[in-house]
Each structure stands twice: as structure tokens, then as C-alpha cells.
C-alpha positions as semicolon CSV with decimal commas, in nm:
position;residue;x (nm);y (nm);z (nm)
1;M;0,839;1,970;-2,719
2;N;0,755;1,772;-2,406
3;T;0,967;1,456;-2,379
4;T;0,835;1,346;-2,037
5;T;0,745;0,978;-2,045
6;K;0,597;0,947;-1,695
7;Y;0,349;1,137;-1,483
8;P;0,484;1,321;-1,178
9;K;0,555;1,090;-0,883
10;A;0,285;1,251;-0,668
11;M;0,021;1,176;-0,935
12;I;0,145;0,818;-0,970
13;I;0,132;0,759;-0,595
14;I;-0,215;0,911;-0,566
15;H;-0,338;0,711;-0,868
16;W;-0,239;0,376;-0,713
17;L;-0,350;0,479;-0,364
18;T;-0,687;0,564;-0,516
19;V;-0,706;0,218;-0,674
20;V;-0,633;0,048;-0,341
21;L;-0,870;0,273;-0,146
22;L;-1,145;0,228;-0,404
23;I;-1,121;-0,149;-0,362
24;L;-1,122;-0,118;0,018
25;V;-1,414;0,123;0,031
26;F;-1,616;-0,093;-0,210
27;V;-1,553;-0,413;-0,013
28;R;-1,632;-0,228;0,311
29;G;-1,952;-0,089;0,158
30;K;-2,066;-0,433;0,041
31;A;-2,012;-0,565;0,395
32;L;-2,237;-0,288;0,530
33;E;-2,534;-0,384;0,312
34;G;-2,665;-0,638;0,560
35;L;-2,608;-0,427;0,872
36;D;-2,860;-0,209;1,049
37;F;-2,759;0,153;1,091
38;N;-2,734;0,175;1,468
39;A;-2,486;0,259;1,745
40;E;-2,347;-0,096;1,756
41;N;-2,256;-0,084;1,387
42;M;-2,151;0,281;1,376
43;N;-1,777;0,204;1,373
44;S;-1,820;-0,004;1,059
45;F;-2,013;0,274;0,886
46;R;-1,764;0,532;1,014
47;A;-1,466;0,338;0,872
48;H;-1,636;0,323;0,532
49;A;-1,713;0,695;0,545
50;I;-1,356;0,784;0,643
51;L;-1,217;0,584;0,351
52;G;-1,462;0,763;0,122
53;M;-1,354;1,103;0,253
54;V;-0,988;1,011;0,203
55;L;-1,073;0,920;-0,158
56;L;-1,241;1,256;-0,203
57;I;-0,944;1,445;-0,057
58;L;-0,692;1,248;-0,266
59;T;-0,895;1,321;-0,578
60;L;-0,897;1,694;-0,507
61;I;-0,521;1,688;-0,441
62;R;-0,468;1,494;-0,763
63;I;-0,666;1,748;-0,963
64;F;-0,458;2,029;-0,812
65;I;-0,130;1,847;-0,890
66;K;-0,251;1,768;-1,242
67;R;-0,330;2,133;-1,312
68;K;-0,002;2,249;-1,159
69;N;0,196;1,999;-1,369
70;K;0,002;2,023;-1,695
71;N;0,327;2,083;-1,887
72;N;0,511;1,802;-1,709
73;V;0,305;1,503;-1,824
74;P;0,355;1,256;-2,109
75;K;0,230;1,357;-2,452
76;E;-0,125;1,261;-2,540
77;I;-0,182;0,914;-2,675
78;E;-0,246;0,865;-3,045
79;Y;-0,625;0,860;-3,074
80;Y;-0,790;0,645;-3,342
81;S;-1,052;0,908;-3,416
82;A;-1,225;1,215;-3,277
83;G;-1,484;0,978;-3,128
84;H;-1,214;0,778;-2,951
85;K;-1,064;1,096;-2,805
86;M;-1,407;1,212;-2,686
87;M;-1,478;0,871;-2,527
88;V;-1,143;0,859;-2,344
89;N;-1,180;1,215;-2,216
90;T;-1,540;1,155;-2,108
91;I;-1,451;0,839;-1,916
92;N;-1,158;1,009;-1,743
93;K;-1,366;1,314;-1,647
94;L;-1,651;1,095;-1,523
95;I;-1,410;0,903;-1,301
96;Y;-1,296;1,229;-1,143
97;V;-1,652;1,359;-1,102
98;L;-1,771;1,032;-0,947
99;L;-1,470;1,018;-0,712
100;I;-1,585;1,358;-0,584
101;V;-1,964;1,324;-0,587
102;T;-1,997;0,968;-0,454
103;P;-1,830;1,032;-0,117
104;M;-2,020;1,360;-0,086
105;I;-2,349;1,175;-0,130
106;G;-2,234;0,919;0,129
107;F;-2,152;1,196;0,374
108;M;-2,493;1,354;0,313
109;M;-2,653;1,016;0,386
110;I;-2,489;0,998;0,728
111;Y;-2,549;1,367;0,800
112;K;-2,920;1,328;0,728
113;T;-2,950;1,043;0,983
114;G;-2,860;1,277;1,269
115;A;-2,594;1,030;1,382
116;L;-2,306;1,280;1,361
117;A;-2,400;1,409;1,707
118;Y;-2,316;1,058;1,832
119;D;-1,953;1,118;1,733
120;F;-1,943;1,416;1,969
121;G;-2,081;1,237;2,275
122;G;-2,451;1,260;2,200
123;A;-2,698;0,974;2,196
124;F;-2,746;0,776;1,878
125;P;-3,080;0,884;1,730
126;T;-3,346;0,619;1,779
127;D;-3,500;0,690;1,438
128;A;-3,173;0,701;1,240
129;H;-3,211;0,566;0,889
130;F;-3,071;0,649;0,549
131;N;-3,261;0,866;0,307
132;E;-3,367;0,620;0,036
133;T;-3,307;0,862;-0,251
134;L;-2,952;0,936;-0,134
135;E;-2,888;0,566;-0,076
136;V;-2,999;0,479;-0,430
137;L;-2,793;0,767;-0,574
138;H;-2,487;0,654;-0,379
139;K;-2,521;0,298;-0,511
140;V;-2,581;0,414;-0,869
141;F;-2,275;0,639;-0,852
142;V;-2,062;0,361;-0,700
143;F;-2,150;0,115;-0,974
144;T;-2,117;0,382;-1,245
145;L;-1,770;0,463;-1,107
146;L;-1,675;0,094;-1,111
147;G;-1,803;0,071;-1,469
148;M;-1,596;0,372;-1,574
149;V;-1,287;0,224;-1,405
150;A;-1,350;-0,106;-1,587
151;L;-1,376;0,083;-1,919
152;H;-1,055;0,271;-1,832
153;V;-0,867;-0,054;-1,766
154;A;-1,015;-0,218;-2,077
155;G;-0,908;0,085;-2,281
156;V;-0,550;0,060;-2,155
157;V;-0,542;-0,312;-2,242
158;M;-0,700;-0,258;-2,584
159;Y;-0,457;0,025;-2,660
160;K;-0,166;-0,207;-2,577
161;I;-0,307;-0,478;-2,804
162;K;-0,376;-0,237;-3,090
163;T;-0,062;-0,020;-3,076
164;G;0,187;-0,219;-2,870
165;E;0,235;0,083;-2,639
166;N;0,220;0,004;-2,268
167;L;0,035;0,298;-2,112
168;V;0,084;0,156;-1,762
169;K;0,452;0,259;-1,783
170;R;0,340;0,623;-1,781
171;M;0,165;0,574;-1,446
172;C;0,422;0,349;-1,279
173;M;0,755;0,447;-1,126
174;F;0,899;0,096;-1,148
175;L;0,840;0,011;-1,516
176;K;1,080;0,137;-1,778
């Protein structure tokens, strides 16, 4: 029987790094909404894209660590029903999927502008603009991800209220 009460340290660190980076990349993205996509603003767009790529890489590393440590994690929570279990698992899987797909869509947006050549010494394309479909998809995925994170946090709080069990302890090195 598994008596582990906390997730592995690497997963905990990546979890909280992801939270911080998600906040930073969202704030950075909101600041970009009023800017034209041009050479003068490229560093701002680049910083946002780099943060997004770091999120993607951290998510892939976290998935690898999670699979490698599947027998070294706390026991499953007590679900209220089969529907509750399905909802929790769906939200968690959607968070992972969106943490992968959203930055990929963002990268495709920049790639499609032709501006990547600018990073390698080329001229910034005079007709650079974002593909509207990709831009809408990126925004929909961002807000869906934020919604899933909000549901995740609400679920942790509701679980604490309903059962008295503090699930945050499982994902925090400093709480006993």
C-alpha cells in the first residue's frame, strides 16, 4: 500500500513554477493586445513566446516525471461519485492538454507571420500579421485554460470544506 503523502519534489516545483509562469505569460499577453506586430514591438512578443515555450517544456517534463513516479504519489482522493471522479480527471487532463496546445498555437501564429527570419538577422516582413483563426484559437484556449485552472482551485477549496482534507499539502513541500 502506498503511504506517500506528497508528490515528488520535482513535480511540486514544476507545479508552482507553472502557476507563476502562467500568470506572467497571461499578463504579458494582455499587455500585447494593444500593440502592433512590428519590429519595434518584437521583443515584447518574443518575451511572451519564450514564456509560453517554457510552459510547454515544463509541462512535458512534468508529464514524464508523473509517469516515471506513478507509484510514488499520494493515494487518490475520496471521490463523491463516479461523476465527480470523471469531472476531476477531465479538468486535470484538459489543463495538461491546454498547457501543451496553447503555446504551440502561439508559436504557429508567429511562424506564420514570417517574422522568425528577423531573429536570424533578416528584415522584419512588411506584411507581418497574425492569422486571425490562430489568434482566435489561441485566445479561446487561453481563457479555457484559465477556466479549468479556476475550476481546479475551486475544487481543491470545496474538497477542503466538504472533507476537511487539505489537498494543497500534497503539492507543497513546506506544509505538513
